[in-house]
C-alpha positions in Angstrom: 107.1 88.9 88.2 104.6 87.2 90.7 107.7 86.0 92.9 108.6 89.5 93.8 104.8 90.4 94.7 104.3 87.3 96.9 107.2 87.9 99.1 106.4 91.8 99.6 103.1 90.3 100.9 103.6 87.7 102.9 106.3 89.9 104.3 103.8 92.6 104.9 101.3 89.8 106.5 103.8 88.6 108.8 104.0 91.9 109.7 100.8 92.2 110.8 100.1 95.0 107.8 96.8 96.6 107.4 95.7 97.8 104.6 93.9 100.9 104.0 91.7 101.8 101.1 93.2 104.8 98.9 92.3 108.4 99.8 90.8 108.8 96.2 88.0 106.4 96.5 87.6 107.4 100.7 87.5 110.5 100.5 85.2 111.2 96.9 82.9 108.4 97.8 79.9 111.0 97.5 80.5 110.0 93.6 79.7 106.2 93.4 76.8 104.8 92.6 74.2 103.4 94.8 75.1 99.9 95.9 74.4 96.9 94.8 76.6 97.5 91.3 79.6 96.0 89.8 82.9 97.2 91.1 86.8 96.2 90.1 89.6 96.7 92.3 92.7 96.4 89.6 96.0 95.2 90.8 94.4 95.1 93.8 97.5 94.1 96.3 95.8 92.3 99.5 92.8 93.7 98.6 91.7 97.0 100.7 89.8 98.9 98.6 87.8 95.9 97.4 87.1 95.1 101.0 86.0 98.7 101.5 83.5 98.4 98.4 82.4 95.1 99.8 81.7 96.0 103.0 79.4 98.8 101.6 77.5 96.1 99.3 79.4 96.1 96.3 79.9 93.4 93.9 83.7 93.8 93.7 85.6 91.9 91.6 89.2 92.2 92.5 92.6 90.8 90.8 95.9 90.7 91.1 99.2 89.4 89.7 99.7 87.7 93.3 99.1 84.4 94.5 99.8 85.5 97.5 97.6 88.4 98.0 94.9 86.9 95.9 94.8 83.8 98.6 94.5 86.7 101.6 91.5 88.5 100.0 89.7 86.0 99.6 89.9 84.5 103.1 89.5 87.9 104.3 86.4 88.1 102.2 84.5 84.5 103.1 85.4 85.8 107.1 83.0 88.6 106.4 81.0 87.1 103.8 81.9 89.9 101.5 80.8 89.7 97.8 84.1 90.0 96.5 85.3 87.2 93.4 89.2 87.7 93.6 91.0 86.1 90.9 95.0 85.8 89.8 95.7 87.6 87.0 98.4 89.9 85.1 96.6 93.0 84.4 98.9 93.6 81.5 97.5 90.5 79.3 94.1 90.2 80.0 90.9 91.6 78.6 88.5 93.2 80.2 84.9 92.9 79.8 83.0 95.9 78.0 80.9 97.6 79.7 80.4 95.9 83.2 81.5 97.6 85.7 80.4 101.0 87.4 83.2 101.3 89.3 86.8 100.6 88.7 89.7 101.2 91.2 93.6 101.4 90.7 95.8 102.7 92.9 99.7 102.9 93.6 99.8 101.0 89.7 100.4 102.3 86.2 100.0 100.6 82.9 99.7 103.2 80.5 98.6 100.9 77.6 96.0 100.3 79.9 93.8 103.3 80.1 91.8 102.4 76.8 90.6 99.2 77.9 89.4 100.3 81.6 87.5 103.2 79.9 86.2 100.5 77.7 85.0 98.6 81.0 83.2 101.2 82.4 79.3 101.2 81.9 77.9 104.6 80.5 78.2 106.6 84.2 80.7 104.7 85.6 83.4 106.5 87.5 87.2 105.4 87.6 88.8 106.0 91.0 92.5 106.3 90.3 95.9 107.5 92.0 99.7 106.8 91.8 102.7 108.4 92.2 103.9 111.0 90.0 107.8 112.0 89.4 107.9 115.1 91.5 107.8 113.2 94.8 109.2 113.6 98.6 113.3 111.3 97.9 111.7 109.9 101.3 108.7 108.6 99.5 107.6 105.0 99.2 107.1 103.5 95.5 108.9 102.6 92.4 111.6 104.8 91.2 111.5 103.8 88.0 110.3 107.0 85.9 108.5 104.7 83.6 106.2 103.7 86.6 106.3 107.5 87.0 103.4 110.1 86.3 104.6 113.5 84.3 102.6 116.0 84.9 99.1 116.2 84.2 99.6 112.9 82.3 96.5 111.3 84.3 94.5 114.3 83.0 95.8 112.8 79.5 95.5 109.3 79.7 91.4 109.8 81.3 90.6 112.3 78.8 87.9 109.8 77.2 85.9 110.5 80.6 84.7 113.8 82.0 86.3 114.7 85.2 84.6 115.1 88.3 88.0 115.3 90.2 91.6 115.8 90.0 94.8 116.5 92.6 98.0 116.6 91.7 100.0 118.3 94.4 103.7 119.2 93.8 106.3 118.9 96.9 105.1 121.8 98.8 101.4 120.6 99.9 100.3 121.8 103.1 99.4 118.5 105.6 95.9 117.4 106.0 95.6 117.5 102.1 93.9 114.5 100.7 95.9 113.7 97.9 99.8 112.7 99.2 102.6 115.1 97.7 104.0 113.1 94.7 100.2 111.8 93.9 98.1 112.6 91.3 94.4 111.5 92.1 91.7 111.5 89.4 87.7 110.3 89.8 86.2 110.4 86.5 83.1 109.5 84.8 82.0 108.0 81.7 79.7 109.3 79.3 
């Protein structure tokens, strides 16, 4: 599985691709606890969310299945003296420590079985920032085509039901430009009681 992602990240890096932090995080930064706080960027890819959080003083654990992505993030973290611990991990198999993070960010990744573990890993008062693709998406959109990796309508609300929803958007295809959440995606910020 990691070979596919390694190849994608190698190509992106060779093309000079610069990842941006996910909109649900940057547009809802007012929900972040004060730094320094422990944060987790799960399935982090090239680590844009981890870098964004670390630049604001958070101590970030970043995990991904791709050794290429993790090596890149480790290099960036060392260059900028970011408090990022980046490690190769299959998030579908690795346990998450209980009540350990005040911030968890997951973007463009869907593994439904992880939601109880995400809730378990949040410390009381901790915030989950989650954004991924829905089944209602533009035909030209990037992302998976397999429905197993696409949210059904309102599914993200259901998956996060043990948490208190602080922000939610799931725009359909007729969304005007300038909307925080892109068409074909769902975003949630939810807090552990």
